PDB file of N, CA, C, O and CB in Angstrom:
ATOM      1  N   MET A   1      89.216-180.107-182.715  1.00  0.00           N
ATOM      2  CA  MET A   1      89.361-180.520-181.730  1.00  0.00           C
ATOM      3  C   MET A   1      88.050-181.449-181.110  1.00  0.00           C
ATOM      4  O   MET A   1      88.011-182.042-180.032  1.00  0.00           O
ATOM      5  CB  MET A   1      89.766-179.446-181.112  1.00  0.00           C
ATOM      6  N   GLU A   2      87.424-181.400-181.740  1.00  0.00           N
ATOM      7  CA  GLU A   2      85.483-182.100-180.658  1.00  0.00           C
ATOM      8  C   GLU A   2      86.465-184.006-181.013  1.00  0.00           C
ATOM      9  O   GLU A   2      85.854-185.010-180.648  1.00  0.00           O
ATOM     10  CB  GLU A   2      82.503-181.686-182.408  1.00  0.00           C
ATOM     11  N   ASN A   3      87.573-184.137-181.547  1.00  0.00           N
ATOM     12  CA  ASN A   3      87.678-185.891-181.365  1.00  0.00           C
ATOM     13  C   ASN A   3      89.030-185.988-180.483  1.00  0.00           C
ATOM     14  O   ASN A   3      89.773-186.965-180.569  1.00  0.00           O
ATOM     15  CB  ASN A   3      87.898-186.924-183.115  1.00  0.00           C
ATOM     16  N   PHE A   4      89.327-184.718-179.490  1.00  0.00           N
ATOM     17  CA  PHE A   4      90.238-184.417-178.447  1.00  0.00           C
ATOM     18  C   PHE A   4      89.446-186.100-177.295  1.00  0.00           C
ATOM     19  O   PHE A   4      88.313-186.309-176.862  1.00  0.00           O
ATOM     20  CB  PHE A   4      89.959-182.243-177.722  1.00  0.00           C
ATOM     21  N   ASN A   5      90.469-186.738-177.230  1.00  0.00           N
ATOM     22  CA  ASN A   5      90.090-187.895-176.197  1.00  0.00           C
ATOM     23  C   ASN A   5      91.152-187.243-174.684  1.00  0.00           C
ATOM     24  O   ASN A   5      92.352-187.259-174.411  1.00  0.00           O
ATOM     25  CB  ASN A   5      90.712-189.878-177.001  1.00  0.00           C
ATOM     26  N   TYR A   6      90.027-186.779-174.083  1.00  0.00           N
ATOM     27  CA  TYR A   6      91.123-186.822-172.281  1.00  0.00           C
ATOM     28  C   TYR A   6      91.648-187.657-171.815  1.00  0.00           C
ATOM     29  O   TYR A   6      92.733-187.607-171.236  1.00  0.00           O
ATOM     30  CB  TYR A   6      90.596-186.649-170.989  1.00  0.00           C
ATOM     31  N   PHE A   7      90.705-188.930-172.052  1.00  0.00           N
ATOM     32  CA  PHE A   7      91.693-190.207-171.345  1.00  0.00           C
ATOM     33  C   PHE A   7      92.457-190.513-171.967  1.00  0.00           C
ATOM     34  O   PHE A   7      93.394-190.433-171.174  1.00  0.00           O
ATOM     35  CB  PHE A   7      91.252-191.439-171.000  1.00  0.00           C
ATOM     36  N   THR A   8      93.041-190.974-173.220  1.00  0.00           N
ATOM     37  CA  THR A   8      94.192-190.308-173.678  1.00  0.00           C
ATOM     38  C   THR A   8      95.206-189.874-173.436  1.00  0.00           C
ATOM     39  O   THR A   8      96.338-190.358-173.422  1.00  0.00           O
ATOM     40  CB  THR A   8      94.088-189.730-173.967  1.00  0.00           C
ATOM     41  N   PHE A   9      94.458-188.049-173.044  1.00  0.00           N
ATOM     42  CA  PHE A   9      95.447-187.114-172.657  1.00  0.00           C
ATOM     43  C   PHE A   9      95.840-187.644-171.419  1.00  0.00           C
ATOM     44  O   PHE A   9      97.046-187.686-171.178  1.00  0.00           O
ATOM     45  CB  PHE A   9      95.002-185.671-172.586  1.00  0.00           C
ATOM     46  N   ALA A  10      94.896-188.129-170.449  1.00  0.00           N
ATOM     47  CA  ALA A  10      95.505-188.482-168.730  1.00  0.00           C
ATOM     48  C   ALA A  10      96.395-189.397-168.660  1.00  0.00           C
ATOM     49  O   ALA A  10      97.355-189.265-167.901  1.00  0.00           O
ATOM     50  CB  ALA A  10      94.467-189.055-167.651  1.00  0.00           C
ATOM     51  N   ARG A  11      96.216-190.617-169.532  1.00  0.00           N
ATOM     52  CA  ARG A  11      96.919-191.720-169.970  1.00  0.00           C
ATOM     53  C   ARG A  11      98.572-190.853-169.796  1.00  0.00           C
ATOM     54  O   ARG A  11      99.243-190.678-168.779  1.00  0.00           O
ATOM     55  CB  ARG A  11      96.315-192.323-171.731  1.00  0.00           C
ATOM     56  N   ALA A  12      98.825-190.462-171.152  1.00  0.00           N
ATOM     57  CA  ALA A  12     100.433-189.670-171.280  1.00  0.00           C
ATOM     58  C   ALA A  12     100.168-188.862-170.068  1.00  0.00           C
ATOM     59  O   ALA A  12     100.705-189.509-169.169  1.00  0.00           O
ATOM     60  CB  ALA A  12     100.870-188.540-172.888  1.00  0.00           C
ATOM     61  N   LEU A  13      99.547-187.633-169.467  1.00  0.00           N
ATOM     62  CA  LEU A  13     100.102-187.788-167.972  1.00  0.00           C
ATOM     63  C   LEU A  13     100.478-188.520-167.216  1.00  0.00           C
ATOM     64  O   LEU A  13     101.654-188.324-166.909  1.00  0.00           O
ATOM     65  CB  LEU A  13      99.643-187.564-167.329  1.00  0.00           C
ATOM     66  N   HIS A  14      99.866-189.567-166.594  1.00  0.00           N
ATOM     67  CA  HIS A  14      99.641-190.904-165.879  1.00  0.00           C
ATOM     68  C   HIS A  14     101.327-191.547-165.893  1.00  0.00           C
ATOM     69  O   HIS A  14     102.044-191.953-164.978  1.00  0.00           O
ATOM     70  CB  HIS A  14      98.322-192.016-166.864  1.00  0.00           C
ATOM     71  N   VAL A  15     101.484-191.452-166.972  1.00  0.00           N
ATOM     72  CA  VAL A  15     102.825-192.135-167.828  1.00  0.00           C
ATOM     73  C   VAL A  15     103.834-191.374-167.593  1.00  0.00           C
ATOM     74  O   VAL A  15     104.911-191.946-167.423  1.00  0.00           O
ATOM     75  CB  VAL A  15     102.756-192.247-169.438  1.00  0.00           C
ATOM     76  N   ILE A  16     103.793-189.917-167.516  1.00  0.00           N
ATOM     77  CA  ILE A  16     104.845-189.181-167.881  1.00  0.00           C
ATOM     78  C   ILE A  16     104.890-188.912-165.872  1.00  0.00           C
ATOM     79  O   ILE A  16     105.976-189.010-165.301  1.00  0.00           O
ATOM     80  CB  ILE A  16     104.498-187.668-169.321  1.00  0.00           C
ATOM     81  N   GLY A  17     103.833-188.649-165.212  1.00  0.00           N
ATOM     82  CA  GLY A  17     104.192-189.002-164.094  1.00  0.00           C
ATOM     83  C   GLY A  17     105.155-189.793-163.489  1.00  0.00           C
ATOM     84  O   GLY A  17     106.299-189.389-163.283  1.00  0.00           O
ATOM     85  N   VAL A  18     104.738-190.953-163.178  1.00  0.00           N
ATOM     86  CA  VAL A  18     105.174-192.039-163.162  1.00  0.00           C
ATOM     87  C   VAL A  18     106.540-191.796-163.314  1.00  0.00           C
ATOM     88  O   VAL A  18     107.208-191.357-162.378  1.00  0.00           O
ATOM     89  CB  VAL A  18     104.588-192.839-163.996  1.00  0.00           C
ATOM     90  N   VAL A  19     107.002-192.036-164.384  1.00  0.00           N
ATOM     91  CA  VAL A  19     108.442-191.978-165.263  1.00  0.00           C
ATOM     92  C   VAL A  19     109.164-191.379-164.456  1.00  0.00           C
ATOM     93  O   VAL A  19     109.953-191.887-163.661  1.00  0.00           O
ATOM     94  CB  VAL A  19     108.535-191.223-166.677  1.00  0.00           C
ATOM     95  N   LEU A  20     108.894-190.086-164.646  1.00  0.00           N
ATOM     96  CA  LEU A  20     109.237-188.586-163.165  1.00  0.00           C
ATOM     97  C   LEU A  20     109.573-189.022-161.818  1.00  0.00           C
ATOM     98  O   LEU A  20     110.595-188.827-161.159  1.00  0.00           O
ATOM     99  CB  LEU A  20     107.698-187.520-162.671  1.00  0.00           C
ATOM    100  N   TRP A  21     108.608-189.590-161.573  1.00  0.00           N
ATOM    101  CA  TRP A  21     108.670-189.921-159.675  1.00  0.00           C
ATOM    102  C   TRP A  21     108.927-191.110-159.591  1.00  0.00           C
ATOM    103  O   TRP A  21     108.925-191.499-158.423  1.00  0.00           O
ATOM    104  CB  TRP A  21     107.267-189.747-158.648  1.00  0.00           C
ATOM    105  N   ILE A  22     109.227-192.131-160.587  1.00  0.00           N
ATOM    106  CA  ILE A  22     109.904-193.423-159.948  1.00  0.00           C
ATOM    107  C   ILE A  22     111.405-193.300-160.570  1.00  0.00           C
ATOM    108  O   ILE A  22     112.378-193.819-160.023  1.00  0.00           O
ATOM    109  CB  ILE A  22     109.055-195.029-160.429  1.00  0.00           C
ATOM    110  N   GLY A  23     111.474-192.564-161.755  1.00  0.00           N
ATOM    111  CA  GLY A  23     113.223-192.599-162.087  1.00  0.00           C
ATOM    112  C   GLY A  23     114.125-191.474-160.937  1.00  0.00           C
ATOM    113  O   GLY A  23     115.276-191.486-160.502  1.00  0.00           O
ATOM    114  N   GLY A  24     112.876-190.505-160.726  1.00  0.00           N
ATOM    115  CA  GLY A  24     113.496-189.631-159.522  1.00  0.00           C
ATOM    116  C   GLY A  24     114.279-190.571-158.454  1.00  0.00           C
ATOM    117  O   GLY A  24     115.421-190.379-158.036  1.00  0.00           O
ATOM    118  N   MET A  25     113.452-191.570-158.131  1.00  0.00           N
ATOM    119  CA  MET A  25     113.739-192.019-156.532  1.00  0.00           C
ATOM    120  C   MET A  25     114.989-193.167-157.134  1.00  0.00           C
ATOM    121  O   MET A  25     116.005-193.445-156.498  1.00  0.00           O
ATOM    122  CB  MET A  25     111.999-192.918-155.433  1.00  0.00           C
ATOM    123  N   ALA A  26     114.693-193.635-158.262  1.00  0.00           N
ATOM    124  CA  ALA A  26     115.743-194.415-158.831  1.00  0.00           C
ATOM    125  C   ALA A  26     117.147-193.415-158.683  1.00  0.00           C
ATOM    126  O   ALA A  26     117.871-193.617-157.709  1.00  0.00           O
ATOM    127  CB  ALA A  26     115.316-194.843-160.484  1.00  0.00           C
ATOM    128  N   PHE A  27     117.516-192.334-159.670  1.00  0.00           N
ATOM    129  CA  PHE A  27     118.123-191.528-159.183  1.00  0.00           C
ATOM    130  C   PHE A  27     119.101-191.725-157.791  1.00  0.00           C
ATOM    131  O   PHE A  27     120.213-192.251-157.743  1.00  0.00           O
ATOM    132  CB  PHE A  27     117.229-190.751-159.130  1.00  0.00           C
ATOM    133  N   VAL A  28     118.108-190.972-156.398  1.00  0.00           N
ATOM    134  CA  VAL A  28     118.648-190.790-155.292  1.00  0.00           C
ATOM    135  C   VAL A  28     119.198-191.646-154.970  1.00  0.00           C
ATOM    136  O   VAL A  28     120.381-191.628-154.633  1.00  0.00           O
ATOM    137  CB  VAL A  28     118.073-190.476-154.511  1.00  0.00           C
ATOM    138  N   THR A  29     118.001-193.239-155.009  1.00  0.00           N
ATOM    139  CA  THR A  29     119.008-194.479-154.470  1.00  0.00           C
ATOM    140  C   THR A  29     120.122-194.882-154.838  1.00  0.00           C
ATOM    141  O   THR A  29     121.102-194.913-154.094  1.00  0.00           O
ATOM    142  CB  THR A  29     118.585-195.532-154.532  1.00  0.00           C
ATOM    143  N   THR A  30     120.116-195.222-155.966  1.00  0.00           N
ATOM    144  CA  THR A  30     121.182-195.691-157.130  1.00  0.00           C
ATOM    145  C   THR A  30     122.446-194.639-157.830  1.00  0.00           C
ATOM    146  O   THR A  30     123.327-195.250-158.435  1.00  0.00           O
ATOM    147  CB  THR A  30     120.201-196.103-158.411  1.00  0.00           C
ATOM    148  N   VAL A  31     122.519-193.747-157.797  1.00  0.00           N
ATOM    149  CA  VAL A  31     123.529-192.836-157.697  1.00  0.00           C
ATOM    150  C   VAL A  31     123.859-191.752-156.571  1.00  0.00           C
ATOM    151  O   VAL A  31     125.024-191.665-156.181  1.00  0.00           O
ATOM    152  CB  VAL A  31     123.390-192.261-158.713  1.00  0.00           C
ATOM    153  N   LEU A  32     122.770-190.837-155.982  1.00  0.00           N
ATOM    154  CA  LEU A  32     123.075-189.925-154.955  1.00  0.00           C
ATOM    155  C   LEU A  32     123.753-190.337-153.423  1.00  0.00           C
ATOM    156  O   LEU A  32     124.814-189.937-152.945  1.00  0.00           O
ATOM    157  CB  LEU A  32     121.820-189.319-154.767  1.00  0.00           C
ATOM    158  N   ILE A  33     122.966-191.074-152.967  1.00  0.00           N
ATOM    159  CA  ILE A  33     123.505-191.952-151.653  1.00  0.00           C
ATOM    160  C   ILE A  33     124.626-192.569-151.762  1.00  0.00           C
ATOM    161  O   ILE A  33     125.483-192.314-150.915  1.00  0.00           O
ATOM    162  CB  ILE A  33     122.677-193.011-151.228  1.00  0.00           C
ATOM    163  N   PRO A  34     124.962-193.653-152.947  1.00  0.00           N
ATOM    164  CA  PRO A  34     126.287-193.909-153.140  1.00  0.00           C
ATOM    165  C   PRO A  34     127.059-192.647-153.152  1.00  0.00           C
ATOM    166  O   PRO A  34     127.673-192.337-152.131  1.00  0.00           O
ATOM    167  CB  PRO A  34     126.479-194.660-154.333  1.00  0.00           C
ATOM    168  N   SER A  35     127.087-192.050-153.970  1.00  0.00           N
ATOM    169  CA  SER A  35     127.703-190.691-154.345  1.00  0.00           C
ATOM    170  C   SER A  35     127.919-190.158-152.755  1.00  0.00           C
ATOM    171  O   SER A  35     129.102-190.017-152.445  1.00  0.00           O
ATOM    172  CB  SER A  35     126.560-189.589-155.440  1.00  0.00           C
ATOM    173  N   LEU A  36     127.038-189.881-151.827  1.00  0.00           N
ATOM    174  CA  LEU A  36     127.467-189.012-150.930  1.00  0.00           C
ATOM    175  C   LEU A  36     128.612-189.657-149.678  1.00  0.00           C
ATOM    176  O   LEU A  36     129.483-189.149-148.972  1.00  0.00           O
ATOM    177  CB  LEU A  36     126.120-188.454-150.357  1.00  0.00           C
ATOM    178  N   ARG A  37     127.957-191.282-149.898  1.00  0.00           N
ATOM    179  CA  ARG A  37     128.784-192.389-148.895  1.00  0.00           C
ATOM    180  C   ARG A  37     130.272-192.214-149.462  1.00  0.00           C
ATOM    181  O   ARG A  37     131.008-193.064-148.960  1.00  0.00           O
ATOM    182  CB  ARG A  37     128.185-194.256-149.062  1.00  0.00           C
ATOM    183  N   LYS A  38     130.920-191.385-150.338  1.00  0.00           N
ATOM    184  CA  LYS A  38     132.598-191.482-150.703  1.00  0.00           C
ATOM    185  C   LYS A  38     132.755-190.389-149.682  1.00  0.00           C
ATOM    186  O   LYS A  38     133.710-190.513-148.915  1.00  0.00           O
ATOM    187  CB  LYS A  38     133.293-191.098-152.539  1.00  0.00           C
ATOM    188  N   ILE A  39     132.021-189.398-149.552  1.00  0.00           N
ATOM    189  CA  ILE A  39     132.341-187.737-149.224  1.00  0.00           C
ATOM    190  C   ILE A  39     132.869-187.876-147.710  1.00  0.00           C
ATOM    191  O   ILE A  39     131.928-187.884-146.916  1.00  0.00           O
ATOM    192  CB  ILE A  39     130.745-186.539-149.320  1.00  0.00           C
ATOM    193  N   THR A  40     134.160-187.989-147.096  1.00  0.00           N
ATOM    194  CA  THR A  40     134.157-188.043-146.062  1.00  0.00           C
ATOM    195  C   THR A  40     134.008-187.571-145.023  1.00  0.00           C
ATOM    196  O   THR A  40     134.025-188.203-143.967  1.00  0.00           O
ATOM    197  CB  THR A  40     134.553-188.241-146.030  1.00  0.00           C
ATOM    198  N   ASP A  41     133.781-185.996-145.177  1.00  0.00           N
ATOM    199  CA  ASP A  41     133.416-184.853-144.395  1.00  0.00           C
ATOM    200  C   ASP A  41     131.669-184.606-144.351  1.00  0.00           C
ATOM    201  O   ASP A  41     130.976-183.894-145.079  1.00  0.00           O
ATOM    202  CB  ASP A  41     134.237-183.549-145.086  1.00  0.00           C
ATOM    203  N   SER A  42     131.207-185.653-142.992  1.00  0.00           N
ATOM    204  CA  SER A  42     129.388-185.524-143.128  1.00  0.00           C
ATOM    205  C   SER A  42     128.815-184.777-143.068  1.00  0.00           C
ATOM    206  O   SER A  42     127.697-185.123-143.451  1.00  0.00           O
ATOM    207  CB  SER A  42     128.601-185.963-142.489  1.00  0.00           C
ATOM    208  N   THR A  43     128.850-183.254-142.638  1.00  0.00           N
ATOM    209  CA  THR A  43     128.740-182.098-142.599  1.00  0.00           C
ATOM    210  C   THR A  43     128.515-181.127-144.066  1.00  0.00           C
ATOM    211  O   THR A  43     127.830-180.120-144.241  1.00  0.00           O
ATOM    212  CB  THR A  43     129.810-181.868-141.873  1.00  0.00           C
ATOM    213  N   ASN A  44     129.591-182.065-145.205  1.00  0.00           N
ATOM    214  CA  ASN A  44     129.196-181.711-146.694  1.00  0.00           C
ATOM    215  C   ASN A  44     128.362-182.846-147.029  1.00  0.00           C
ATOM    216  O   ASN A  44     127.680-182.704-148.044  1.00  0.00           O
ATOM    217  CB  ASN A  44     130.475-181.542-147.791  1.00  0.00           C
ATOM    218  N   GLN A  45     128.254-184.071-146.327  1.00  0.00           N
ATOM    219  CA  GLN A  45     127.299-184.939-146.878  1.00  0.00           C
ATOM    220  C   GLN A  45     125.835-184.294-146.630  1.00  0.00           C
ATOM    221  O   GLN A  45     124.876-184.513-147.370  1.00  0.00           O
ATOM    222  CB  GLN A  45     127.466-186.389-146.227  1.00  0.00           C
ATOM    223  N   LEU A  46     125.811-183.699-145.803  1.00  0.00           N
ATOM    224  CA  LEU A  46     124.181-183.023-145.082  1.00  0.00           C
ATOM    225  C   LEU A  46     124.044-182.326-145.951  1.00  0.00           C
ATOM    226  O   LEU A  46     122.906-182.333-146.421  1.00  0.00           O
ATOM    227  CB  LEU A  46     123.965-182.132-143.596  1.00  0.00           C
ATOM    228  N   GLU A  47     124.871-181.566-146.487  1.00  0.00           N
ATOM    229  CA  GLU A  47     124.156-179.785-147.214  1.00  0.00           C
ATOM    230  C   GLU A  47     124.553-180.531-148.924  1.00  0.00           C
ATOM    231  O   GLU A  47     123.974-179.870-149.787  1.00  0.00           O
ATOM    232  CB  GLU A  47     125.626-177.490-146.602  1.00  0.00           C
ATOM    233  N   LEU A  48     125.176-181.419-149.379  1.00  0.00           N
ATOM    234  CA  LEU A  48     124.501-181.768-150.155  1.00  0.00           C
ATOM    235  C   LEU A  48     123.875-182.195-150.509  1.00  0.00           C
ATOM    236  O   LEU A  48     123.538-182.056-151.685  1.00  0.00           O
ATOM    237  CB  LEU A  48     124.577-181.879-150.444  1.00  0.00           C
ATOM    238  N   PHE A  49     123.388-182.911-149.756  1.00  0.00           N
ATOM    239  CA  PHE A  49     122.086-184.128-149.650  1.00  0.00           C
ATOM    240  C   PHE A  49     120.753-183.189-149.921  1.00  0.00           C
ATOM    241  O   PHE A  49     119.990-183.249-150.885  1.00  0.00           O
ATOM    242  CB  PHE A  49     121.932-185.040-147.785  1.00  0.00           C
ATOM    243  N   GLU A  50     120.688-182.026-148.427  1.00  0.00           N
ATOM    244  CA  GLU A  50     119.606-181.447-148.653  1.00  0.00           C
ATOM    245  C   GLU A  50     119.410-180.257-149.917  1.00  0.00           C
ATOM    246  O   GLU A  50     118.342-179.787-150.308  1.00  0.00           O
ATOM    247  CB  GLU A  50     119.367-180.991-147.414  1.00  0.00           C
ATOM    248  N   GLN A  51     120.765-179.946-150.400  1.00  0.00           N
ATOM    249  CA  GLN A  51     120.848-179.058-151.515  1.00  0.00           C
ATOM    250  C   GLN A  51     119.796-180.035-152.340  1.00  0.00           C
ATOM    251  O   GLN A  51     118.632-179.639-152.291  1.00  0.00           O
ATOM    252  CB  GLN A  51     122.527-178.748-152.200  1.00  0.00           C
ATOM    253  N   LEU A  52     120.041-181.337-153.144  1.00  0.00           N
ATOM    254  CA  LEU A  52     120.099-181.494-153.775  1.00  0.00           C
ATOM    255  C   LEU A  52     118.389-182.503-153.783  1.00  0.00           C
ATOM    256  O   LEU A  52     117.583-182.661-154.701  1.00  0.00           O
ATOM    257  CB  LEU A  52     121.426-181.666-153.938  1.00  0.00           C
ATOM    258  N   GLU A  53     118.377-183.019-152.319  1.00  0.00           N
ATOM    259  CA  GLU A  53     116.642-183.500-152.528  1.00  0.00           C
ATOM    260  C   GLU A  53     115.785-182.037-152.479  1.00  0.00           C
ATOM    261  O   GLU A  53     114.641-181.925-152.919  1.00  0.00           O
ATOM    262  CB  GLU A  53     115.957-184.718-150.953  1.00  0.00           C
ATOM    263  N   GLY A  54     116.464-181.076-151.936  1.00  0.00           N
ATOM    264  CA  GLY A  54     115.275-180.054-152.326  1.00  0.00           C
ATOM    265  C   GLY A  54     114.875-179.546-153.045  1.00  0.00           C
ATOM    266  O   GLY A  54     113.961-178.726-152.968  1.00  0.00           O
ATOM    267  N   LYS A  55     115.417-179.874-153.893  1.00  0.00           N
ATOM    268  CA  LYS A  55     115.340-179.663-155.384  1.00  0.00           C
ATOM    269  C   LYS A  55     114.141-180.610-156.251  1.00  0.00           C
ATOM    270  O   LYS A  55     113.283-180.264-157.063  1.00  0.00           O
ATOM    271  CB  LYS A  55     116.873-180.034-155.951  1.00  0.00           C
ATOM    272  N   PHE A  56     114.559-182.131-155.603  1.00  0.00           N
ATOM    273  CA  PHE A  56     114.271-182.764-156.178  1.00  0.00           C
ATOM    274  C   PHE A  56     112.644-183.079-155.367  1.00  0.00           C
ATOM    275  O   PHE A  56     111.848-183.759-156.015  1.00  0.00           O
ATOM    276  CB  PHE A  56     115.391-183.634-156.395  1.00  0.00           C
ATOM    277  N   SER A  57     112.310-182.681-154.284  1.00  0.00           N
ATOM    278  CA  SER A  57     111.328-182.952-154.011  1.00  0.00           C
ATOM    279  C   SER A  57     110.014-181.889-154.257  1.00  0.00           C
ATOM    280  O   SER A  57     108.943-182.106-153.690  1.00  0.00           O
ATOM    281  CB  SER A  57     111.610-183.330-152.907  1.00  0.00           C
ATOM    282  N   PHE A  58     110.224-180.619-155.240  1.00  0.00           N
ATOM    283  CA  PHE A  58     109.050-180.085-156.135  1.00  0.00           C
ATOM    284  C   PHE A  58     108.744-181.396-156.928  1.00  0.00           C
ATOM    285  O   PHE A  58     107.791-182.135-156.686  1.00  0.00           O
ATOM    286  CB  PHE A  58     109.478-178.690-157.205  1.00  0.00           C
ATOM    287  N   GLN A  59     109.433-181.538-157.653  1.00  0.00           N
ATOM    288  CA  GLN A  59     109.173-182.289-159.145  1.00  0.00           C
ATOM    289  C   GLN A  59     108.600-184.026-157.942  1.00  0.00           C
ATOM    290  O   GLN A  59     107.525-184.595-158.134  1.00  0.00           O
ATOM    291  CB  GLN A  59     111.370-182.456-160.655  1.00  0.00           C
ATOM    292  N   ALA A  60     109.375-184.371-157.115  1.00  0.00           N
ATOM    293  CA  ALA A  60     108.630-185.481-156.732  1.00  0.00           C
ATOM    294  C   ALA A  60     106.500-185.066-156.363  1.00  0.00           C
ATOM    295  O   ALA A  60     105.372-185.548-156.466  1.00  0.00           O
ATOM    296  CB  ALA A  60     109.689-186.021-155.157  1.00  0.00           C
ATOM    297  N   LYS A  61     106.999-184.282-156.075  1.00  0.00           N
ATOM    298  CA  LYS A  61     105.468-183.749-155.203  1.00  0.00           C
ATOM    299  C   LYS A  61     104.724-183.441-156.365  1.00  0.00           C
ATOM    300  O   LYS A  61     103.564-183.829-156.495  1.00  0.00           O
ATOM    301  CB  LYS A  61     105.519-182.198-154.036  1.00  0.00           C
ATOM    302  N   LEU A  62     105.321-182.760-157.229  1.00  0.00           N
ATOM    303  CA  LEU A  62     104.656-182.183-158.652  1.00  0.00           C
ATOM    304  C   LEU A  62     103.746-183.903-159.658  1.00  0.00           C
ATOM    305  O   LEU A  62     102.684-184.089-160.252  1.00  0.00           O
ATOM    306  CB  LEU A  62     106.534-181.288-159.888  1.00  0.00           C
ATOM    307  N   ALA A  63     105.281-184.963-159.225  1.00  0.00           N
ATOM    308  CA  ALA A  63     105.101-186.002-160.055  1.00  0.00           C
ATOM    309  C   ALA A  63     103.604-186.849-159.761  1.00  0.00           C
ATOM    310  O   ALA A  63     102.781-187.406-160.487  1.00  0.00           O
ATOM    311  CB  ALA A  63     106.396-186.889-159.868  1.00  0.00           C
ATOM    312  N   THR A  64     103.768-186.570-157.993  1.00  0.00           N
ATOM    313  CA  THR A  64     102.938-187.282-157.513  1.00  0.00           C
ATOM    314  C   THR A  64     101.558-187.202-157.778  1.00  0.00           C
ATOM    315  O   THR A  64     100.832-188.176-157.976  1.00  0.00           O
ATOM    316  CB  THR A  64     103.124-187.215-156.486  1.00  0.00           C
ATOM    317  N   LEU A  65     101.111-185.679-157.778  1.00  0.00           N
ATOM    318  CA  LEU A  65      99.834-184.878-157.782  1.00  0.00           C
ATOM    319  C   LEU A  65      99.128-185.467-159.148  1.00  0.00           C
ATOM    320  O   LEU A  65      98.032-186.024-159.217  1.00  0.00           O
ATOM    321  CB  LEU A  65     100.129-183.090-157.813  1.00  0.00           C
ATOM    322  N   VAL A  66      99.984-185.213-160.136  1.00  0.00           N
ATOM    323  CA  VAL A  66     100.092-185.326-161.535  1.00  0.00           C
ATOM    324  C   VAL A  66      99.428-187.309-161.812  1.00  0.00           C
ATOM    325  O   VAL A  66      98.539-187.748-162.543  1.00  0.00           O
ATOM    326  CB  VAL A  66     102.110-184.877-162.011  1.00  0.00           C
ATOM    327  N   THR A  67     100.185-187.867-161.037  1.00  0.00           N
ATOM    328  CA  THR A  67      99.788-189.268-160.921  1.00  0.00           C
ATOM    329  C   THR A  67      98.450-189.626-160.563  1.00  0.00           C
ATOM    330  O   THR A  67      97.490-189.970-161.253  1.00  0.00           O
ATOM    331  CB  THR A  67     100.554-189.862-160.040  1.00  0.00           C
ATOM    332  N   GLY A  68      98.574-189.496-159.534  1.00  0.00           N
ATOM    333  CA  GLY A  68      97.496-189.156-158.555  1.00  0.00           C
ATOM    334  C   GLY A  68      95.699-188.518-159.162  1.00  0.00           C
ATOM    335  O   GLY A  68      94.595-189.053-159.053  1.00  0.00           O
ATOM    336  N   VAL A  69      96.036-187.454-159.664  1.00  0.00           N
ATOM    337  CA  VAL A  69      94.498-187.055-160.175  1.00  0.00           C
ATOM    338  C   VAL A  69      94.192-187.016-161.753  1.00  0.00           C
ATOM    339  O   VAL A  69      93.257-186.521-162.383  1.00  0.00           O
ATOM    340  CB  VAL A  69      94.145-185.525-159.648  1.00  0.00           C
ATOM    341  N   SER A  70      95.660-187.928-162.265  1.00  0.00           N
ATOM    342  CA  SER A  70      95.157-188.324-163.598  1.00  0.00           C
ATOM    343  C   SER A  70      94.868-190.106-163.502  1.00  0.00           C
ATOM    344  O   SER A  70      94.369-190.761-164.417  1.00  0.00           O
ATOM    345  CB  SER A  70      96.433-187.838-164.863  1.00  0.00           C
ATOM    346  N   GLY A  71      95.195-190.510-162.533  1.00  0.00           N
ATOM    347  CA  GLY A  71      95.001-192.007-162.258  1.00  0.00           C
ATOM    348  C   GLY A  71      93.791-192.111-161.464  1.00  0.00           C
ATOM    349  O   GLY A  71      93.235-193.178-161.724  1.00  0.00           O
ATOM    350  N   PHE A  72      92.990-191.244-160.363  1.00  0.00           N
ATOM    351  CA  PHE A  72      91.573-190.906-160.109  1.00  0.00           C
ATOM    352  C   PHE A  72      90.628-190.428-161.868  1.00  0.00           C
ATOM    353  O   PHE A  72      89.633-191.119-162.086  1.00  0.00           O
ATOM    354  CB  PHE A  72      91.697-189.380-158.806  1.00  0.00           C
ATOM    355  N   TYR A  73      90.805-189.872-162.422  1.00  0.00           N
ATOM    356  CA  TYR A  73      90.388-189.447-164.072  1.00  0.00           C
ATOM    357  C   TYR A  73      89.325-190.713-164.608  1.00  0.00           C
ATOM    358  O   TYR A  73      88.174-191.054-164.879  1.00  0.00           O
ATOM    359  CB  TYR A  73      92.077-189.413-165.290  1.00  0.00           C
ATOM    360  N   ARG A  74      91.203-191.195-164.481  1.00  0.00           N
ATOM    361  CA  ARG A  74      90.927-192.869-165.043  1.00  0.00           C
ATOM    362  C   ARG A  74      90.600-194.011-165.081  1.00  0.00           C
ATOM    363  O   ARG A  74      90.710-194.985-165.826  1.00  0.00           O
ATOM    364  CB  ARG A  74      91.284-193.304-165.208  1.00  0.00           C
ATOM    365  N   LEU A  75      89.858-193.544-163.460  1.00  0.00           N
ATOM    366  CA  LEU A  75      89.039-194.753-162.751  1.00  0.00           C
ATOM    367  C   LEU A  75      87.616-195.182-163.799  1.00  0.00           C
ATOM    368  O   LEU A  75      87.104-196.300-163.866  1.00  0.00           O
ATOM    369  CB  LEU A  75      88.426-194.120-160.982  1.00  0.00           C
ATOM    370  N   PRO A  76      87.182-193.924-164.567  1.00  0.00           N
ATOM    371  CA  PRO A  76      85.768-194.830-164.645  1.00  0.00           C
ATOM    372  C   PRO A  76      86.513-195.872-166.464  1.00  0.00           C
ATOM    373  O   PRO A  76      85.858-196.753-167.020  1.00  0.00           O
ATOM    374  CB  PRO A  76      83.649-193.247-164.958  1.00  0.00           C
ATOM    375  N   GLU A  77      87.412-195.561-166.777  1.00  0.00           N
ATOM    376  CA  GLU A  77      87.900-196.211-168.084  1.00  0.00           C
ATOM    377  C   GLU A  77      88.059-197.728-168.005  1.00  0.00           C
ATOM    378  O   GLU A  77      89.122-198.172-167.572  1.00  0.00           O
ATOM    379  CB  GLU A  77      89.276-195.617-168.499  1.00  0.00           C
ATOM    380  N   ASN A  78      87.347-198.335-168.287  1.00  0.00           N
ATOM    381  CA  ASN A  78      87.192-200.416-168.450  1.00  0.00           C
ATOM    382  C   ASN A  78      88.039-200.561-170.100  1.00  0.00           C
ATOM    383  O   ASN A  78      88.185-201.666-170.624  1.00  0.00           O
ATOM    384  CB  ASN A  78      84.658-201.289-168.691  1.00  0.00           C
TER     385      ASN A  78
END
């Protein structure tokens, strides 16, 4: 374990965090919102959006935190 490179690990966490964060935002923008517009009852639209967005919110916050911390850790790496 003495050859373990923490910068490589931080880079992997950074990439995973960005993929989850941006992928989730792409899903909300390209799939969820257009699908919700097809629902005619505005009350159901809001309820469904709040349910799905609430579950995604935790993932987005965690991915943002991981991306920020791993990016900050990688700053001295040149």
